[in-house]
N, C-alpha and C positions, 0 to 999 in steps of 0.2 A: 112309860116309864124314860127316866133321864139316863143316859147311856155317857157313863163318865171313867175319861183313861187320866192315871196318874203317875206324872212325870216326877221322882223324887229319886237320890240316887241313894237316901239309909232304908234300909228294908224295914228297919221298927218303925219310922215314923210313916214309911207308908201301909204297912200294918195297921198303924193307929188312925191315918187317916181313913181306913177303909172299916174300920170300927166304927168310927163315928158314922161315918153314910150308911150304914147298914142299918141305924135305927131308922131312918127312913124309906118305907117300902117301895116309893117311887124313882128310887137310885138304883143304877146297878153299875158296879164297877167291871168293865167289860178289858181292860185292860191296864199295864203297868209296864215301865219304863223304869232304867235305872239313869240313863241319859238322855240327851237332846235328841240325838242318833238315833237311838234305839225308838225314839218317840216318832221322827219321821219316817222311819222303816215300817214301821207299824202303820200308820195314817194311808204310806204307800201301797199297803200291800191289802188297801179298803179297810180296813176296822175302821166301825162305824161308831163315831162318837155323837153325844149332844154337847161336851164340857171337859175340857182338857184343864185340869189342874196340873202348872208346871213349877215346878221350883225354878228357881235363879242360877245358883250356885251349884253346879253338876260337871264332873269330869267331862272331859271331850268335851263335846256342842252344849254351852251353856243354855238357860230357857230365852234366854233374849234371843239370840242367834235362833232357834230353835225356832220363837214364834215368829219371827221375820222371814223364815222361811216356811212357814205352813201358811202365813197370811198372802206368799204368791199363789196359793194353789188355792184357798178355803177364805172365805168372807163371813161365813155362816157360822161354823163350830164356835162355841163362845171360849173365851181364856181367861183362867184366875192364874193369875200369879199368888202363889205361896211361898214366902220368904221369911225369912227373919232380919235383912237390910230394912234400915230406917231411913236409911241416905234417899232426899228427894231426889237427887240425880239420878239413880236406882228405877225410881217410883216416874220418874218422866220416860228413860228409856225403855221400861214396860211398854205402856202407856202407847209412843211413838213408833214399836213397834207391830203393836196390833196389839193388847191385853186389851181384854174389857174388866176386869179385878184387880188388886193388889190387896193380899189379904196375908198381914202379920202373924208369925206362926205363932205368938203368944197370944194372938186372938181367936186362936181355930176353936175352941170348944166353946165359944160363946158366939162368934160370927161366921163359920165356916156356911152353916144353913141359911142363914142369910145373903150371904156374897153370892152363892150358887144364883137362888131365886132372884135376885138380883139382876145378875148378868143375865140372865135366861127370859128374863123378860125386855132386852135390851136396852136395859138401862145401865148405867157404869156404878161398880162399887168400889170404896177405897176405906183402908181400915181407920177406926176413927182416930188413930193416933196422928194422921195427917191432915185431916178435915181442918181444923182453925189456922196450920199454915198456907194453905191453899186458900184462904179467903182471896185474898187481894193479889194472885198472879195468873198469870198469862197461861199456865198449864191447868189453872182451872175451869177455864176459858175453853180449853182444846178438851178437856176432858168431857165436858160440858156438850162439846159440838158431836162426841160418840155415843152419846144416848139418843134419848129424841128432844130436840130443841122444838121450842114452841114459835120461833121465827123461822125464817127461809133457808133453804139447804144451804150451804156454802159450795163455794164454783172452787172447781181445782185449783184456780192462784189462789184463791182464799183461805183453803183448805194448805196450800203448800206455804203461805204466810203463816200459818197459825203455828204451824207444825215446830218452823224457826223460832218462833217468840216462846213455845213452849221450850223451847232449849238456852231460852235465854239470850239468843241472839239478838245483837244491835240494830237499827233501821238501815244504818249505812254497811255491816255483813251483810243483811237479807238482801241489799242491793243490789250489791256485786256478786253473790251468789245466783240471783234471778235475773241479772242485767237489765233492772228497770230503775228510776229514779228515785233516791231517797222520800221524794215528797208521797211518789208514787205508792209506797209502803204503807207510808202515814194514812190516806186516803182509806187505804184497803182494811188496816185495824182497824177506821172507824165503820168500817162498811160489816167486816166478820162482828163487832158489836151490836151494831144496830139488826141484825140480821138475827142474831143469839137471842135479842132480848136481854143483854144482859148490862149491869153498870162496869165502868172503866175501872181495869186496876189498877190498884196504887201506883203498883212500877211501870204502869204505860209512859207518863209523863219521864221516866228514865230515860226510854227512849226515843234519842235522838232523830229529829222529821229528816 
C-alpha cells in the first residue's frame, strides 16, 4: 500500500485528487494539509507517508519552501509537485528544492498515476508540456542526475556545480560563489556530462570558461 499525503489549499481540489487516487486500490490517502506549515507539522508528528503531493501556491509556507524543509530531514519520501504554473523557473526551483516530479494540474486526469508510479521507482517525472523545452538545457542534466544515471555518481562538488548550472548561472558567477577558478568550473562541467553519459547541452557553449 502506497501512503500518500496531499498538500493543497483548495478543499474541492483535494477532494478531486482523492477521488482519482481512490481508483487505485494500492493507493491510500493518509493525510491532508491546507498549506506547507500544516504539512510540516503533520510530518513532525510522525505521519508516515511514501509520497507527498504538494501544490506550489499555498498561503503561508508555500510548496517549494516546504519541500526544502522536508529534505533537510527526509531524503526518502517521494515528492510530486502538482501545480498550474508552466514557468520553467518554478520547475527549476522545485527540483532544486528536492522535488522528484512536476505535474501540471491540466494533466492530472491523464498523468497522475504515471507520475506517482515514476517517482516511486526513483525516477523523475516531468509533465509533457516541458519535455521538448528541456532537451538542450542544464536543467535536463540536473533532472537526469536525480534519477538513476547510467554512469558514475557525482561528487558533492559536481552536484553543487550542476545545481548552479541548472539555475542558469554563468561559469564566472559559479566560480565566485564557490571560490574556484572559472577554468575549474569548465572542467567540472565536462566531468558531469561524462559521468552521466549525456550529450553536451546547446547552452553549454553560452557559459564562459
